[in-house]
Every structure is written in structure tokens, then in C-alpha cells.
C-alpha positions as CSV (number, residue, x, y, z in Angstrom):
1,X,0.0,19.0,41.4
2,X,-2.4,19.6,38.5
3,X,-1.8,17.7,35.3
4,X,-4.0,19.3,32.7
5,X,-3.4,23.0,33.5
6,X,-7.0,23.5,32.7
7,X,-6.9,22.1,29.1
8,X,-8.7,19.0,30.0
9,X,-8.2,15.9,28.1
10,X,-9.5,17.2,24.8
11,X,-6.7,19.8,24.7
12,X,-4.0,17.2,25.3
13,X,-5.6,15.1,22.7
14,X,-5.6,17.9,20.1
15,X,-2.0,18.8,21.0
16,X,-0.9,15.0,20.7
17,X,-2.7,14.8,17.2
18,X,-1.2,18.0,16.1
19,X,2.3,16.8,17.0
20,X,1.7,13.6,15.2
21,X,0.2,15.2,12.2
22,X,3.3,17.6,12.0
23,X,5.8,14.7,11.9
24,X,4.0,12.7,9.4
25,X,3.9,15.7,7.2
26,X,7.6,16.1,7.7
27,X,8.3,12.4,6.8
28,X,6.0,12.8,3.8
29,X,7.8,15.7,2.4
30,X,11.1,14.2,2.8
31,X,10.1,11.1,1.0
32,X,8.6,13.0,-1.8
33,X,11.6,15.1,-2.3
34,X,13.9,11.8,-2.6
35,X,11.2,10.0,-4.6
36,X,10.7,12.9,-7.2
37,X,14.5,12.7,-8.1
38,X,14.8,9.2,-8.8
39,X,12.4,8.7,-11.8
40,X,14.0,11.7,-13.6
41,X,17.5,10.5,-13.3
42,X,16.4,7.0,-14.6
43,X,14.4,8.6,-17.4
44,X,17.4,10.8,-18.3
45,X,19.6,7.7,-18.4
46,X,17.2,5.7,-20.6
47,X,16.9,8.9,-23.0
48,X,20.7,9.1,-23.1
49,X,21.1,5.3,-23.9
50,X,18.5,5.7,-26.5
51,X,19.9,8.8,-28.1
52,X,23.4,7.2,-28.4
53,X,22.0,3.9,-29.8
54,X,20.2,6.0,-32.5
55,X,23.6,7.9,-33.2
56,X,25.5,4.6,-33.6
57,X,22.7,3.5,-36.0
58,X,23.1,6.6,-38.1
59,X,26.8,6.4,-38.3
60,X,26.7,2.8,-39.3
61,X,24.3,3.6,-41.9
62,X,26.4,6.4,-43.2
63,X,24.0,9.0,-42.5
64,X,26.7,11.0,-40.8
65,X,30.4,11.2,-41.1
66,X,33.0,10.7,-38.3
67,X,33.4,14.4,-37.4
68,X,29.8,14.9,-36.8
69,X,29.4,11.4,-34.9
70,X,32.2,12.6,-32.5
71,X,30.8,16.0,-32.1
72,X,27.4,14.5,-31.2
73,X,28.8,12.0,-28.8
74,X,30.5,14.8,-27.0
75,X,27.2,16.7,-26.8
76,X,25.5,13.7,-25.5
77,X,28.2,13.2,-22.8
78,X,28.3,16.9,-21.8
79,X,24.3,16.6,-21.5
80,X,24.5,13.7,-19.2
């Protein structure tokens, strides 16, 4: 029985390294997909909280009336 089928040890080494590199690339791609989605959702939530705080302040100062306040709250909820 011949183990190397004429490739020699360098062929097997290259094949093993290629397989390891492929699976490492798959893992990196999956991690990158999940890591990219998280900061955006945190940033969107922080931006939404800040927008609501500003809206509350403007309403409290009397810069906008109750109808505009409610309309903008609905807009902020739908954008979230």
C-alpha cells in the first residue's frame, strides 16, 4: 500500500495547510458578519435615545406643541 500516491510529504503538507487556511477563513468571515451587526444596533439605539431626550427637552421648553411632539415620537418609534 502506498501512502503518498506520488505526492510526497510536501504535497500532503500543502494540502493540510490549505484546508486549515480555508476553515480559518470561514471562521473569520462568520465572526466578521456577527461583529459588524452589533455596533450598528448599539449605535442606532444610542442615537434613538438621544433623539428622544432632545425631543422631550424641546417639548418641556415649549419649542414644540403637543401635536408635533406626538408626531415626532411616532416617527422615532417607526425608525427604531
